[in-house]
C-alpha positions as CSV (number, residue, x, y, z in Angstrom):
1,M,0.0,0.0,0.0
2,D,1.2,3.5,-0.8
3,P,2.7,5.1,2.4
4,A,1.4,8.6,1.4
5,L,-2.2,7.3,1.5
6,L,-1.6,5.7,4.9
7,R,-0.3,9.0,6.3
8,E,-3.5,10.9,5.0
9,R,-5.7,8.2,6.6
10,E,-4.1,8.6,10.0
11,L,-4.4,12.4,9.8
12,F,-8.1,12.1,8.9
13,K,-8.7,9.9,12.0
14,K,-7.0,12.4,14.3
15,R,-9.0,15.3,13.0
16,A,-12.3,13.3,13.3
17,L,-11.5,12.4,16.9
18,S,-10.6,16.0,17.8
19,T,-13.9,17.5,16.5
20,P,-16.9,17.2,19.0
21,V,-20.0,15.3,18.0
22,V,-23.6,16.7,18.7
23,D,-26.5,14.3,19.1
24,K,-29.4,15.3,16.8
25,K,-32.0,13.4,18.9
26,K,-31.2,15.5,22.0
27,Q,-31.5,18.7,20.0
28,E,-34.9,17.6,18.7
29,K,-36.1,16.8,22.3
30,D,-34.9,20.2,23.6
31,A,-36.6,22.0,20.8
32,T,-40.0,20.3,21.5
33,K,-39.7,21.2,25.2
34,D,-39.4,24.9,24.4
35,E,-42.5,24.9,22.1
36,P,-45.9,25.8,23.7
37,K,-48.3,22.9,24.1
38,K,-51.3,23.0,21.8
39,K,-54.7,22.9,23.5
40,P,-56.9,20.0,22.6
41,K,-60.0,20.8,20.6
42,P,-63.2,20.8,22.7
43,S,-65.4,17.7,22.2
44,F,-68.6,19.8,21.7
45,V,-67.3,21.4,18.5
46,S,-69.2,19.9,15.6
47,T,-67.2,18.6,12.7
48,G,-70.2,18.4,10.4
49,P,-70.8,20.5,7.3
50,K,-71.2,24.3,7.9
51,V,-74.6,25.9,7.3
52,N,-74.5,28.4,4.4
53,I,-76.2,31.5,5.8
54,A,-76.7,33.0,2.3
55,N,-78.6,29.9,1.2
56,Y,-80.7,29.9,4.4
57,K,-81.7,33.6,3.8
58,T,-82.6,33.0,0.2
59,M,-84.7,30.0,1.2
60,S,-86.6,32.0,3.9
61,N,-87.1,34.9,1.5
62,N,-88.5,32.6,-1.1
63,K,-90.9,31.1,1.4
64,F,-92.2,34.5,2.5
65,G,-92.3,35.6,-1.1
66,V,-94.7,32.7,-1.9
67,M,-96.9,33.8,1.0
68,A,-97.0,37.4,-0.1
69,R,-97.9,36.4,-3.6
70,I,-100.8,34.2,-2.4
71,V,-102.3,37.0,-0.2
72,K,-102.1,39.4,-3.1
73,H,-103.8,37.0,-5.4
74,M,-106.6,36.2,-2.9
75,K,-107.2,39.9,-2.4
76,A,-107.4,40.5,-6.2
77,R,-109.9,37.6,-6.5
78,H,-112.1,39.2,-3.8
79,H,-112.0,42.5,-5.6
80,E,-113.3,40.7,-8.7
81,G,-116.2,39.1,-6.8
82,D,-114.7,35.6,-6.5
83,D,-115.4,34.7,-2.9
84,H,-115.4,30.9,-3.0
85,P,-112.6,29.2,-1.0
86,L,-109.7,27.3,-2.7
87,T,-107.4,24.6,-1.7
88,L,-103.7,25.1,-1.4
89,E,-103.0,23.3,-4.7
90,E,-105.6,25.4,-6.5
91,I,-104.0,28.6,-5.1
92,L,-100.5,27.5,-6.2
93,D,-101.9,26.6,-9.6
94,E,-103.5,30.0,-10.1
95,T,-100.4,31.8,-8.9
96,N,-98.0,29.6,-11.1
97,Q,-96.1,28.3,-8.0
98,L,-96.5,24.6,-8.4
99,D,-92.7,24.1,-7.9
100,V,-93.0,24.9,-4.2
101,G,-91.3,22.2,-2.0
102,L,-93.0,19.8,0.4
103,K,-91.6,21.6,3.5
104,D,-92.9,25.0,2.3
105,K,-96.3,23.5,1.5
106,Q,-96.5,22.1,5.0
107,W,-95.6,25.4,6.4
108,L,-98.3,27.2,4.4
109,L,-100.9,24.7,5.4
110,T,-100.2,24.5,9.1
111,E,-98.7,27.9,10.1
112,S,-98.6,30.7,7.5
113,L,-102.1,30.6,5.9
114,P,-104.1,29.8,9.1
115,G,-102.2,32.4,11.1
116,N,-102.5,35.2,8.5
117,P,-105.1,37.9,9.5
118,K,-106.1,38.4,5.9
119,I,-106.8,34.7,5.2
120,E,-109.9,32.8,6.4
121,V,-110.0,29.0,6.7
122,I,-113.3,27.3,5.7
123,D,-113.4,23.5,5.8
124,G,-109.7,23.2,5.0
125,R,-109.9,25.7,2.1
126,F,-108.8,29.3,2.1
127,V,-110.4,32.6,1.1
128,Y,-109.6,36.3,1.6
129,K,-110.8,37.8,4.9
130,P,-111.8,41.5,4.4
131,P,-112.2,43.9,7.3
132,Y,-116.0,44.1,6.7
133,K,-118.4,41.5,5.2
134,I,-119.9,43.6,2.4
135,K,-120.6,42.4,-1.1
136,D,-122.6,45.2,-2.8
137,K,-123.7,48.8,-2.4
138,K,-126.8,47.8,-0.4
139,S,-124.8,46.0,2.3
140,F,-122.2,48.8,2.2
141,L,-124.9,51.5,2.8
142,R,-126.5,49.4,5.5
143,L,-123.1,49.2,7.3
144,L,-122.7,53.0,7.1
145,K,-126.2,53.5,8.5
146,Q,-125.5,51.2,11.4
147,H,-122.3,53.0,12.3
148,D,-124.2,56.3,12.2
149,L,-127.0,55.1,14.4
150,K,-124.7,53.5,16.9
151,G,-122.5,56.5,17.1
152,L,-119.4,54.6,15.8
153,G,-118.5,57.3,13.3
154,G,-117.2,56.6,9.8
155,I,-115.1,53.9,8.1
156,L,-111.7,54.2,6.6
157,L,-111.7,54.4,2.8
158,K,-108.9,51.9,2.6
159,D,-110.9,49.3,4.6
160,I,-113.8,49.8,2.2
161,E,-111.5,49.3,-0.8
162,D,-110.3,46.1,0.8
163,S,-113.8,44.8,1.6
164,L,-116.1,45.9,-1.2
165,P,-115.7,44.3,-4.7
166,H,-115.8,46.8,-7.5
167,Y,-115.6,49.6,-4.8
168,D,-114.9,52.4,-7.3
169,K,-118.2,51.8,-9.1
170,H,-120.3,51.6,-5.9
171,L,-118.7,54.7,-4.4
172,K,-119.5,56.6,-7.6
173,N,-123.2,55.5,-7.5
174,L,-123.5,56.4,-3.8
175,Q,-121.8,59.8,-4.0
176,N,-125.0,61.6,-2.8
177,E,-125.4,59.2,0.2
178,I,-121.9,59.4,1.6
179,L,-119.5,62.1,2.9
180,Y,-115.7,62.1,2.8
181,I,-113.7,63.7,5.6
182,M,-109.9,63.9,5.7
183,R,-108.3,62.9,9.0
184,P,-105.7,65.5,9.9
185,I,-103.4,63.1,11.8
186,D,-102.5,60.8,8.9
187,K,-104.4,62.4,5.9
188,Q,-106.5,59.3,5.4
189,K,-110.1,59.6,4.1
190,I,-113.0,58.5,6.2
191,V,-116.4,57.7,4.8
192,F,-119.6,58.8,6.7
193,Y,-123.2,58.2,6.0
194,N,-124.9,61.4,4.7
195,D,-128.0,61.6,7.0
196,K,-130.2,64.1,5.2
197,T,-132.7,64.1,8.1
198,A,-130.1,65.9,10.3
199,Q,-129.8,68.8,7.8
200,F,-131.4,72.0,9.0
201,P,-130.9,75.7,8.2
202,I,-128.3,77.6,10.3
203,D,-128.0,81.4,10.6
204,E,-125.2,82.9,8.5
205,E,-123.9,84.9,11.5
206,F,-123.5,81.7,13.5
207,Q,-121.7,80.0,10.6
208,K,-119.2,82.9,10.4
209,L,-118.5,82.6,14.2
210,W,-118.1,78.9,13.8
211,R,-115.7,79.1,10.9
212,A,-113.7,81.9,12.7
213,V,-112.7,79.5,15.5
214,G,-109.6,77.5,14.7
215,V,-109.5,74.1,16.4
216,D,-107.3,72.2,13.9
217,S,-104.4,71.9,16.2
218,M,-106.5,71.2,19.3
219,D,-107.8,67.8,20.6
220,D,-111.0,67.2,22.6
221,Q,-109.2,67.6,26.0
222,K,-107.8,71.1,25.1
223,I,-111.2,72.2,23.8
224,D,-112.9,71.0,27.1
225,E,-110.3,73.0,29.1
226,Y,-110.8,76.1,27.0
227,L,-114.6,75.9,27.4
228,E,-114.3,75.5,31.2
229,K,-112.1,78.6,31.4
230,Q,-114.7,80.5,29.5
231,G,-117.4,79.3,32.0
232,I,-119.0,77.0,29.5
233,R,-119.6,73.4,30.5
234,S,-118.9,70.9,27.7
235,M,-121.2,68.0,26.9
236,Q,-119.8,64.9,28.6
237,D,-122.5,62.4,27.9
238,H,-121.9,62.1,24.1
239,G,-121.5,58.8,22.4
240,L,-122.9,55.5,23.4
241,K,-124.2,54.9,26.9
242,K,-123.5,51.7,28.5
243,P,-126.7,50.1,29.9
244,V,-126.8,49.9,33.6
245,P,-127.1,46.3,34.8
246,I,-130.4,45.7,36.6
247,K,-129.9,44.1,40.0
248,R,-132.3,41.2,40.4
249,K,-133.5,40.2,43.8
250,K,-132.8,36.7,44.8
251,P,-135.8,34.5,44.8
252,I,-137.2,33.9,48.3
253,N,-137.3,30.3,49.4
254,R,-140.7,30.1,51.0
255,R,-140.1,26.6,52.4
256,K,-137.3,27.9,54.7
257,Q,-139.5,30.8,56.0
258,F,-141.0,30.3,59.4
259,K,-144.1,32.4,60.3
260,K,-144.7,33.2,63.9
261,P,-148.2,32.6,65.2
262,R,-150.2,35.8,65.5
263,D,-152.1,36.7,68.7
264,N,-155.6,38.1,68.4
265,E,-154.8,41.1,70.6
266,H,-157.5,43.2,69.0
267,L,-160.1,40.7,70.4
268,A,-158.8,40.8,74.0
269,D,-162.0,42.4,75.3
270,V,-164.4,40.1,73.5
271,L,-162.8,36.7,74.4
272,E,-164.2,34.9,77.4
273,T,-162.6,32.1,79.4
274,Y,-164.5,28.9,80.3
275,D,-162.1,27.4,82.9
276,D,-164.8,27.2,85.5
């Protein structure tokens, strides 16, 4: 063997022995000790699929959109004079909504339609429920007369439009029988019965005084206070009077009554004794 190679081999061994050796396993263990321990995941966290909130909102919006479309259609049917009830399938057919799912149909049948104040349920079928049961101008005029006689005032025009089929035609035919008054609070029109028997001539001077007094911004309480300050007592017994309940006497049980025997004191001078 070449002596030069042997000398290089011996030098390499010396250098290897002189250099320190570091254990890699110990370094890995020391590094793991310094790292913070990770907390275990709680057991109650669900690992199932996450609910898509956007899809949930669109599903709920579609559901309520179907309901709104049904109510609008039932109201339009009532305005046209169609007041016969329909099943849910017939309603969905007329509104072109036959693609509604089974869950939405069940919700409409059990919760939405029966709980809606504008829908009435008759033997499992559905029909529009107007504020007043009026079908023609005769029943409408009769309703106004009853409100006038009972002191209930007028009826909102929007309630009449919701209740009376072909309301525009009937209101035009009854223009001499009704009166319109604008409510200052919300600018809504109120319909009153035009009672012609209550019309009587009024002096022009009194009319001028009446029109000169501004009470637009005053309510009934302020008007009463003003009249009391002027020494005028306002009428307090207006409107309907509640009937006073009649107190009935309890029936007398004659069997329980005990009548005391009466003495004939007024015959004391006439009576005679026969003891002897």
